N, C-alpha and C positions, 0 to 999 in steps of 0.2 A: 522444442513445441512452436510453432507457428499459431502468430498473434493475428488471427484470421477475422476477430471482430473489426481489432483495431486497423489492420487494412483494411477490409472494406469499410468501418467510416469513413479513412481518407481518401476513401478513393471515391466516393458520393457525393463529398463534400468537395472535389476534383484540387485536392490539396497531392503537393510532391513529397519525397521522402525528404527533398531537399529543406524543404519549408518547415519540416517538424524539423528537419536536424537543426536546424536554426535557432528553433524556439526553445530547444532544449541542452543546446551549447553544444554539438557534437558535430562532426564529418557526415558528408551522407553515406558512406561506405560503413559509418559506426554506427547510424540509424538502422539501416539496412540490414544490418548483423542482427538489431534490437527487433525486429518487426518480425525475424526470422527466428527465432526463438534460440539465437547463437549466443546473445551476451543478454543480462540480465536488465530492466528496466526499472529502474529504481521508484520509490515513492513520490518524489518530488517530482519525476519526470514522468508521472504517468498523471500528473494534477496539472502539469502545464501542456498536456497534448490533451487533455480534455477539456480543460478552458479553452483552449484554439480550436478544437475540432465545435466548442461550444455542444458538447454533449454531456452526461452526468457519467462520471467514471466508473460507474457499472456499466455502462455502455460496452466500453469497449476493454476494459480489465482483465485477464484471465493470468490464472496461477502461473507463478514459473516452475518447469517441471526441475523435480530434482535430476542434480547433473552427477556422473560418478567421479568419486575422486578417487584420483590414482596416488599411492603413497610410493615415491622412488626411492627406496632403502638400498643403501648400498652402493648406490652408484660413484665411481672413482675410478681413479686410472687415469689415460690419458686423454678422456673425452674433456676432463676440466671441469667437471662438476662432483658435486659432494654433496655429504651432510652434516650441517652443525651442529652442535652437543643440543639446539633443540629441534633437531630432525626437519627443518627449513633447511629447502634448496640452494644453492647459492653457485658461484660462476665464477671462476679464477679469469677477473676481467687484467689486460696487461695492464702493465705498472704507468708503461705512456700514457696511456688513456686515462689513468687515475689522475695522474698528473696536471695531464688538461684537460679537467673537469675543476680540481681544484685552484686552477689556474683564474678560469674562467668564475668561481664562484668567489675569489677574491676582489677579481676588477667588479663583480656584482656587486658584493658588500662595496666597496668603496663609491660606487655610483650613487648607490642607494644613500651611502652616508651623505653625499653631499648634494643630492636633491632633496634630502630631508633639512638640510643647514638652509639650502636656497629658501625652501620653502618658509622655515622660524622666519630670516628677514624678511620674506615677504610680509609674512602675519604681523611683524612689528612696524611697521609701515602704516 
């Protein structure tokens, strides 16, 4: 469902989608999808947008339309998709990609630890 009230208020104020995207800390394509109703606008985002546009939230807020939820039961086989015991959809990721991500996580943990130690040393000065 298009967010016509929001779109109209934004245009009346001469505000671009990019400016609002910056306010809610997202990229312009994601904001565009929010304004067109394809992606949900969260309550805190509504509040930030209303403040930025200097309008009451009631003036721009429109309820989210209920989306159809598809349950992908029994998806198996060569597609690499399947259901785990909780019914959640999962995908088989190649091991080399997982290993690469694990290595990167370790690097980030070490860097985080180094920075924490540096911060503690600076605090002691």
